[in-house]
N, C-alpha and C positions, 0 to 999 in steps of 0.2 A: 597477464592482462589485467587491466585495472577492473574490468568488468566480469571476472570470473564469479561463479557462485560461491558465496561465503556466509555462513550463519554467525560468524563473529563469536565463537565459542570463547568465553572468557575475556572478551573485550566489549564491555558494556557501552563505551563511547563509540566505537566503531558500529555497534548495533544501532544505538540511538540515532546517529546522524545517518546511517544508511536507510533505515526505515522511515525516518522523517523526510529524507530525499524521495523515497518511492512515493510517500504520501503527497508530498506538496510540491515537488519538482516534476512529478509524473501524473499523479492522479488528478491534481488540481487543475492544471491546464487542459487535461483530457476531458475533464468534466465540462469546462467552459466550452470547448470546442464541439464536443459530442452533444451536449444539451442544446446548443444553439441550432444544431443540424437537425436532430430528432424531435426535440421538444419535450418528450416524455422522459422524466428522470429516472424512472425504472428501467426503461429500454436503453437509456444512455449508459446507466451503470453496468447493465448486462454487456453492452457493447464493449466498453472499457475493460471490463475483467476479461472477456473472450479474447480480444485483440491483444492486449497485454500478454496474457497467458500463452497464446499462440505464437506471436511474434518474438517476444522477448525471451521468455522462459524456456520454451520449447525449441524454437528455431535457432535463436542466437546463442543460447547458453546449452542447448542439447538436452535439457531437463536433467542435468547431472545429479542434483540434490533436490528431490520432489519435496521434501518438508520446507527448505529454504524457498523455494519456488511458490509454494502455497502461501508461506508466510509473506514473502514480498508481494504476492498478488493481493493478499488480504490487506496490506497497508495501502497499496495503490487504490483499492475500492474503498477504503476508509477515507483516504484523502479526497477522493471523488465525492463521497456521500457528504463530507464536510462542505465541500464547494457547493454542492447542489442546495444544501441547507441554507448556507450562508446567503446564497443569491436567491433565495425563495422559490426554488423550483420544487421544494418538498416541504412538508410540515413535520420533520422528523425530530424537531426540538433539538435538545441537547445530546441525544443518543449517539450520533457519529462523533462528536467531540468526546464524550465520556468513554466510548469503546477505544478510540484511538489512544487516549491517555492512559487507559487500563492496560492495553496491550504493550504500549511502549514501556510502561512502568513495570509490568511482568517481566518483559525481556531484560530490562537492565538489572532487576533484582536476581533473576536466574543467572545472568552473566557474572554478576558480582558474586554470588555464592558459589559459582563454579571455580572461581580464582582462589577461594579460601582453602 
C-alpha cells in the first residue's frame, strides 16, 4: 500500500519529500480550513493535531509505528503553524519556519549517515 507507515531509514530523499508533504499538503490546507472555522490559532492547531493523529495515524494506519506517527504528526503541526503565521493568525515570527527546516535537515542528515 502506498500509504503504509514508513520512516524512510536510509532514504533521505523519501524522508524529505514525505515530511514536506505532511507539512504542506496536509497541515497547510488543514490550517486554512480550521482557522477559518474556529478563529483561534491555538485551538485550530490542537484540532488539526488531534484529528490527524486519530483519523490517519491511529485508524487508517493502525498506529503500527508510534515513532513514525509522532514524527508525521509533528510535521503536520509545523506545516499548520507555518500557514497560521504566514496568514497573520499568530505572531510566532520565524519560529515555525526555523523548526520545520531544522527537523527536515536533522532527518536528512540522520538518514544520510545511516547509509554510510
